C-alpha positions as CSV (number, residue, x, y, z in Angstrom):
1,M,-19.0,-17.7,88.1
2,K,-21.5,-15.2,87.9
3,K,-25.0,-16.1,88.0
4,W,-28.3,-13.9,87.2
5,T,-31.9,-15.0,88.5
6,I,-34.8,-14.0,86.6
7,I,-38.3,-13.8,87.6
8,L,-40.8,-15.1,85.4
9,E,-43.8,-14.8,87.8
10,N,-44.5,-12.1,90.7
11,E,-45.3,-14.0,94.0
12,F,-47.5,-11.3,94.9
13,K,-50.0,-12.2,92.3
14,G,-50.8,-15.3,94.4
15,D,-50.2,-18.0,97.0
16,H,-47.2,-19.7,95.2
17,C,-44.0,-19.0,95.5
18,P,-42.5,-17.0,92.2
19,K,-41.0,-18.6,89.4
20,T,-37.6,-17.9,88.6
21,V,-34.9,-18.7,86.0
22,V,-30.9,-19.0,86.8
23,I,-28.7,-17.9,84.0
24,T,-24.8,-18.6,84.1
25,E,-22.3,-16.4,82.8
26,K,-21.2,-19.1,80.5
27,Q,-24.6,-19.4,79.4
28,V,-24.8,-15.5,78.5
29,K,-21.4,-15.8,76.5
30,I,-22.8,-18.7,74.3
31,F,-25.8,-16.8,73.5
32,I,-24.0,-13.6,72.5
33,T,-21.7,-15.6,70.3
34,I,-25.1,-17.3,68.5
35,I,-26.3,-13.9,68.1
36,T,-23.1,-12.6,66.5
37,I,-23.0,-15.4,64.2
38,V,-26.4,-15.3,62.9
39,F,-25.9,-11.4,62.3
40,I,-22.9,-11.4,60.3
41,F,-24.5,-14.6,58.4
42,S,-27.6,-12.6,57.8
43,L,-25.5,-9.5,56.8
44,G,-23.6,-11.8,54.1
45,I,-27.2,-12.7,52.5
46,F,-28.2,-9.5,52.4
47,G,-25.4,-8.2,50.4
48,I,-25.6,-11.1,48.3
49,A,-29.4,-10.4,47.7
50,K,-28.7,-6.8,47.5
51,F,-26.4,-7.4,44.6
52,N,-28.2,-10.3,42.8
53,H,-31.6,-10.1,43.6
54,L,-32.6,-7.1,45.4
55,E,-31.2,-4.4,42.9
56,P,-33.0,-5.9,39.6
57,N,-32.4,-2.7,37.7
58,A,-29.1,-2.5,38.5
59,K,-28.3,-6.1,37.2
60,F,-30.3,-5.6,34.2
61,A,-28.6,-2.5,33.2
62,L,-25.4,-4.2,33.7
63,N,-26.4,-7.1,31.5
64,A,-27.7,-4.7,28.8
65,R,-24.5,-2.9,28.9
66,K,-22.4,-6.4,28.2
67,E,-24.8,-7.6,25.8
68,M,-24.3,-4.1,23.6
69,L,-20.4,-4.4,24.0
70,L,-20.7,-8.0,22.7
71,R,-23.0,-6.7,19.6
72,E,-20.5,-4.0,19.0
73,I,-17.5,-6.4,19.1
74,C,-19.2,-9.0,16.8
75,S,-20.2,-5.9,14.4
76,K,-16.2,-4.9,14.2
77,N,-15.4,-8.3,13.6
78,M,-18.0,-8.2,10.6
79,Y,-16.5,-5.1,9.4
80,I,-13.1,-6.2,9.7
81,D,-13.9,-9.1,7.9
82,G,-15.6,-6.9,4.9
83,L,-12.3,-5.1,4.9
84,I,-10.2,-8.1,4.5
85,D,-12.7,-9.4,1.6
86,N,-12.0,-6.1,0.0
87,M,-8.5,-6.1,0.6
88,E,-8.3,-9.5,-1.6
89,K,-9.4,-7.4,-4.5
90,Y,-6.5,-4.8,-4.1
91,V,-4.0,-7.7,-4.0
92,N,-5.5,-9.2,-7.4
93,M,-5.0,-5.8,-8.5
94,E,-1.3,-5.4,-6.9
95,K,-0.5,-8.8,-8.6
96,N,-1.8,-7.2,-12.1
97,L,0.4,-4.0,-11.4
98,R,3.4,-6.2,-11.0
99,V,3.0,-7.6,-14.3
100,L,2.8,-4.4,-15.9
101,A,5.8,-3.2,-13.8
102,N,7.6,-6.1,-15.2
103,L,8.0,-7.3,-11.5
104,E,8.1,-10.9,-10.5
105,P,4.9,-12.4,-8.7
106,L,5.2,-12.3,-5.2
107,P,4.9,-16.1,-4.0
108,D,1.7,-17.0,-1.7
109,D,3.8,-18.4,0.9
110,I,5.9,-15.3,1.0
111,R,2.8,-13.2,1.0
112,K,1.5,-15.3,4.0
113,L,4.9,-15.1,5.8
114,G,4.4,-11.0,5.4
115,V,0.9,-11.5,6.7
116,G,1.9,-13.3,9.9
117,G,0.1,-15.1,12.4
118,Y,-1.8,-13.5,15.9
119,T,0.2,-15.0,18.7
120,V,-0.1,-12.0,21.0
121,T,-2.2,-12.6,24.4
122,D,-3.7,-9.7,26.1
123,K,-3.6,-10.1,30.1
124,R,-6.3,-7.7,30.5
125,I,-9.0,-10.5,29.3
126,E,-7.6,-13.5,30.9
127,G,-10.0,-13.5,33.7
128,I,-13.1,-13.1,31.4
129,E,-15.7,-15.5,30.3
130,P,-14.3,-18.0,27.9
131,G,-17.1,-17.2,24.9
132,I,-16.3,-13.4,25.3
133,K,-12.6,-13.8,25.4
134,K,-12.9,-16.0,22.3
135,I,-14.8,-13.3,20.9
136,V,-12.5,-10.5,21.8
137,N,-9.3,-12.7,20.9
138,N,-11.0,-13.0,17.4
139,L,-11.4,-9.4,16.8
140,D,-7.7,-8.8,17.9
141,S,-6.6,-11.4,15.6
142,R,-8.7,-10.1,12.3
143,L,-7.5,-6.8,13.2
144,F,-4.0,-7.8,13.4
145,Q,-4.5,-9.7,10.0
146,A,-6.0,-6.4,8.3
147,M,-3.2,-4.3,9.7
148,N,-0.5,-6.6,8.4
149,I,-2.0,-6.8,4.8
150,I,-2.4,-3.2,4.8
151,K,1.3,-2.9,5.7
152,L,2.4,-5.8,3.1
153,E,0.5,-4.2,0.4
154,K,1.8,-0.8,1.3
155,S,5.3,-1.9,0.6
156,N,4.3,-3.5,-2.4
157,I,2.8,-0.8,-4.0
158,E,5.7,1.4,-3.3
159,D,7.8,-1.1,-5.0
160,I,5.8,-1.3,-8.1
161,N,5.4,2.7,-8.1
162,I,9.3,3.1,-8.0
163,N,9.4,0.2,-11.1
164,L,6.7,1.9,-12.8
165,S,8.2,5.5,-12.3
166,E,11.6,4.0,-13.5
167,Q,9.8,2.6,-16.6
168,C,7.9,5.8,-17.2
169,N,11.2,7.8,-17.1
170,H,12.8,5.2,-19.4
171,L,9.7,5.5,-21.8
172,K,10.2,9.3,-22.0
173,H,14.0,8.7,-22.9
174,K,13.4,6.1,-25.7
175,P,13.5,7.5,-29.4
176,S,9.8,6.5,-30.0
177,I,8.8,8.9,-32.8
178,I,9.2,10.0,-36.3
179,P,11.3,13.2,-35.6
180,T,9.8,14.9,-38.8
181,N,7.0,14.9,-41.5
182,G,8.0,13.9,-44.7
183,W,8.5,10.6,-47.1
184,I,11.0,7.9,-46.5
185,T,13.4,7.5,-49.1
186,S,15.6,5.2,-47.7
187,K,15.7,2.8,-45.0
188,F,18.1,1.1,-42.5
189,G,19.9,-1.8,-44.2
190,I,21.9,-2.3,-47.4
191,R,21.0,-0.1,-50.4
192,K,22.7,1.6,-53.6
193,D,24.4,4.7,-52.5
194,P,22.8,7.5,-54.2
195,L,26.1,9.1,-55.4
196,S,28.8,6.3,-55.8
197,K,26.2,3.9,-56.8
198,K,27.7,1.3,-54.9
199,I,26.0,-1.1,-52.5
200,K,26.7,-0.2,-49.1
201,F,25.0,-0.8,-45.6
202,H,22.9,2.4,-44.7
203,H,22.9,2.9,-40.9
204,G,19.8,5.2,-40.3
205,L,16.6,6.4,-41.9
206,D,16.3,9.1,-44.5
207,I,13.0,11.1,-44.5
208,A,12.8,14.1,-47.3
209,N,10.8,16.9,-47.4
210,D,11.3,20.6,-48.1
211,Y,13.8,23.1,-46.8
212,D,13.2,24.3,-43.5
213,T,10.8,21.6,-42.6
214,P,10.8,21.4,-38.5
215,I,13.2,18.4,-37.2
216,Y,12.1,17.3,-33.7
217,A,13.9,15.2,-30.9
218,S,12.5,11.8,-30.8
219,A,13.0,11.5,-26.8
220,N,13.6,13.4,-23.7
221,G,17.7,13.8,-23.3
222,E,20.9,16.2,-23.3
223,V,22.5,17.4,-26.8
224,I,26.1,16.2,-26.7
225,F,27.1,17.5,-30.1
226,T,26.2,20.4,-32.5
227,G,28.3,21.0,-35.7
228,T,29.5,19.5,-38.8
229,L,30.1,15.8,-39.2
230,S,31.9,14.4,-42.3
231,G,29.2,13.0,-44.4
232,Y,26.4,14.0,-42.3
233,G,26.9,18.1,-42.8
234,N,25.4,19.7,-40.0
235,S,24.4,17.6,-37.2
236,I,22.9,17.1,-33.7
237,K,23.8,14.2,-31.0
238,I,21.3,13.7,-28.3
239,D,22.4,11.6,-25.4
240,H,18.7,9.8,-24.0
241,G,20.4,8.3,-21.2
242,Y,19.5,4.5,-20.7
243,G,22.5,3.7,-23.3
244,Y,20.2,5.6,-26.1
245,M,21.8,8.0,-28.5
246,T,20.1,9.6,-31.5
247,L,21.8,11.7,-34.5
248,Y,20.1,14.1,-36.8
249,G,22.1,15.1,-40.0
250,H,22.1,17.0,-43.2
251,L,20.5,19.8,-41.1
252,K,20.3,23.4,-42.6
253,E,20.1,25.3,-38.9
254,I,21.0,24.1,-35.6
255,L,18.5,25.4,-33.0
256,V,20.1,24.0,-29.8
257,K,23.1,23.9,-28.1
258,V,25.5,21.5,-26.1
259,G,24.1,20.8,-23.0
260,D,20.7,21.9,-23.4
261,K,17.9,19.5,-21.8
262,I,15.6,18.3,-24.4
263,N,12.2,17.0,-24.5
264,R,10.4,14.8,-26.9
265,H,8.6,16.7,-29.7
266,Q,10.9,19.6,-29.0
267,Q,11.9,21.5,-32.2
268,I,15.9,21.1,-32.6
269,A,16.5,21.8,-36.0
270,L,15.5,22.7,-39.7
271,M,15.6,20.5,-42.6
272,G,18.5,20.9,-45.0
273,N,20.9,19.4,-47.7
274,S,24.2,19.9,-45.8
275,G,26.9,17.4,-46.0
276,R,27.0,14.5,-48.5
277,S,23.1,14.7,-49.9
278,T,21.5,15.0,-53.0
279,G,18.5,16.9,-51.7
280,P,17.0,18.4,-48.5
281,H,16.3,15.3,-46.1
282,L,16.9,14.3,-42.6
283,H,19.4,11.3,-41.9
284,Y,18.1,9.8,-38.5
285,E,20.2,7.4,-36.4
286,V,19.3,5.5,-33.5
287,R,22.0,3.8,-31.4
288,I,22.2,1.9,-28.3
289,F,25.8,1.8,-26.3
290,N,27.1,3.1,-29.8
291,K,25.4,0.4,-32.0
292,K,23.5,1.4,-34.7
293,I,20.2,0.1,-34.6
294,D,17.1,0.2,-37.2
295,P,15.0,3.3,-36.0
296,F,11.9,1.6,-37.1
297,D,12.7,-1.0,-34.2
298,F,11.7,2.0,-31.7
299,I,9.1,3.8,-33.7
300,D,5.6,3.7,-32.1
301,R,3.3,3.5,-35.4
302,D,0.6,5.3,-33.3
303,T,2.7,8.5,-32.5
304,V,3.0,11.4,-35.1
305,V,5.3,14.8,-35.0
306,R,3.5,17.6,-33.7
């Protein structure tokens, strides 16, 4: 085994023998090992201290950034909560529109089912602090809820829009105005026939006025007949769809032809005295699936002929 002798005091400085220390190879190895362990441990302590204590500005900046992001998340949570609260107002409006559109109310359980629940787990936030993870999950949950409410209400509004459009189209084709100006000389129902003096059922509405008084279509539709009908004289039939059909009789002049598309308030004829009649007037009938109905059941009392 190797040994080293270290002189601690030179012999030439006095009469005494020099003081020496003998170090073996094993002792040197132990010493180097201890020094190495102390160095590595000191380096680790220094690294930890550098990130946690020796760099306060960096740590402060990191914490400030964290706090800012948390405030931003909380702010977004409050914003989404406000959106959801406002959506509730639109949900109530949608419920009222369903009534106007003659649609059945959407049950609350079906509405909740449409909104659904948040069950998605984002693996990106699994390792973060529990408090922050809860805040982020709450934001995701509220955003998920808001998006589903929007999706559900969009679908509902589309259904309502389709239904209201159909109703609007139906109303345009529903006979709802008095088709000419004048005074009513005979209503729908039993009456004494002005020519035979017998009691008969009158299937329309007679409106009298001067010759050439304009006659108007009472709703949108298509002309399906123009010509002479027995008893009615010069006549027009208009198919309005939805089972509605109107007849205009005793005309002096017909201003449309078969196949013409007609709009409500559009002039179609001039009042006359053709057919079985005692004077210039319009005989007006409304039929539903060819059943003759009292025209007054359809006339909007607030409308007037243009």
